[in-house]
Every structure is written in structure tokens, then in C-alpha cells.
N, C-alpha and C positions, 0 to 999 in steps of 0.2 A: 593089052599090055602096052605100057609106055616105056620108052628107053630114055635114061637120063641124058640130058644135053646141057647146053649152056644156060638155058632158062630154068632148068630143074636139075642141078648137079647132085651126084652122089659119089662120095669118095670113101674108100675102105682101106684102112692101114692098120698094122699092128699097133696096139695101144702103147703109149709111152709110159704107162704106169701099170703096176700091179692093181687089179681090181678085186675088191672084197665087198660082198653084199651081206648085210646083217639084218636079221629079223627075229624078234622075240628072244633076244639074247643069244642067238645061235648064228654061226657062220653058214650061210646058205650057199655061197660060192666064193672061191678064192682062186684067182687065176693070174698067171704071168703071161698067158697066151691069148688074152682078150683081143678083140678087134674093135677099132673105133670107127663108127660109121657116121659120116657127116652128110646130111641131106638138106639141100637148099639152105634156107635160113633157120632150120630147126637146130636145137641144141644137139651136140654130139651124143650118140647112144653107144654104150659099150656092150658088145656081144661076147658072151663067155662060152667057151667050149663046154658041151654037155658033160664031158668027163670031169670038169672042174666044179660041177654043181652037185650038192648033196641031194640026189634025186629021191632019197628016202623021205625028204621033207616036202616034196611037191607032188601034186596029182593033176593029171590032165583033166580039163573041163570040156564041155560041149561048145564053149564060145569059140567063134572064128571071126576073122575079118579079112578084108582084101585091100591090098595096096596096089594101085596100078603100076607102080615101079618095082615092087619087090615080090608080089604074088600073094598067096593065101597064107594067113597066119593062124596058128593054133595057140591055145593058151593053157597055162598051168596056174593052180592056186598053191599057196604055201600054207602048211599047218605045222606050227611049233607048239607042242603041248596043246593047250586049248586056244591058242591065239592063231587065227587064220587071216589070210589076205587073199581075197578072191581075184582070180585073173590077173595076178601080179606079174606074170612072166609071159612073154610071147616068143614064138619061134617061127621061122619060115623053113619048113622041112624040105620043100622043093622050090627054092626061090628062083626067080627069073635069072637068065644067064648073066645079065649085067651085074648082078649081086650074088653070084653063086658062092662066093667065099663065105657067106654067113650060114650056109647049110650046116646043120649040126651044132649051131650056136644058139644060146638063149639070151634074151634081153629082159631087163627088169624095169618096171615103172618106179621112178624115184619116190612117188607119193604112196606107194603100196608096200614099201619095205622101210625098215627103220633107217638104213643108211646104205649108200653106195660110196665106198671109200676108194680114193685114188692114191695109192701108196708108191713109194719108190720101188723100182723093180728089184733093187738089191736086197730088200728086207725079206 
């Protein structure tokens, strides 16, 4: 386990936008409670609470990965009608203490969904 520091920073804050994820013409997630995680020089990733994801459209896969800063990730695929996207979603069910806020949240690969829209919170 590695702890974020000045050489590899991680910040987590409430997203400044409503986050909506679309795939196959369907809303997969729509949240005003997303978290924005910024890690080192990587693009910001929006983590959406599980309650704001249509879990009837996703299924857990056997794929896993490990991040030395966040922990072990599990993955979900999306299926909308006959259109699927494998391992399009990841989650840290038991993240390391430094990023514990993302427990129960899901993140989406931008290239594995049709769109990740950042909308005004008021809409």
C-alpha cells in the first residue's frame, strides 16, 4: 500500500457538476452526488454513488486490478438490449484509508460508454 503524498497526490471532492453516463441510448447513471477524484497528473475521474446507477443494466465480471494507492478494484460490464461494453465500470469496494470516501461509488471508462456528461447541478 502506498500513501498519497506530494509526489503522487490524490484529492477527492464533491463534483461541481451533475454527472450523467449514457450507453446504448439509455441513462446508466445520473448523479448530483458524484465525487471528483484527481490523482497525480491523470484526468479527473468522477465516481458515482451506486444508488445513482441503474444496476439492472450492469453485471459484475471476474476481472480485477490493483492500485497501490487505492486498493483492489472489481469491474462491471454494461448490457443495454444487445449492446454491451465489457469491464466498463470499476469500483473499490474496500479502498485504502486515504481514499475511503470512494467506497460504494462506481467509475466509468470514457471510451467504454457513449458519453459522460457534466451538467449544471441545477438541472
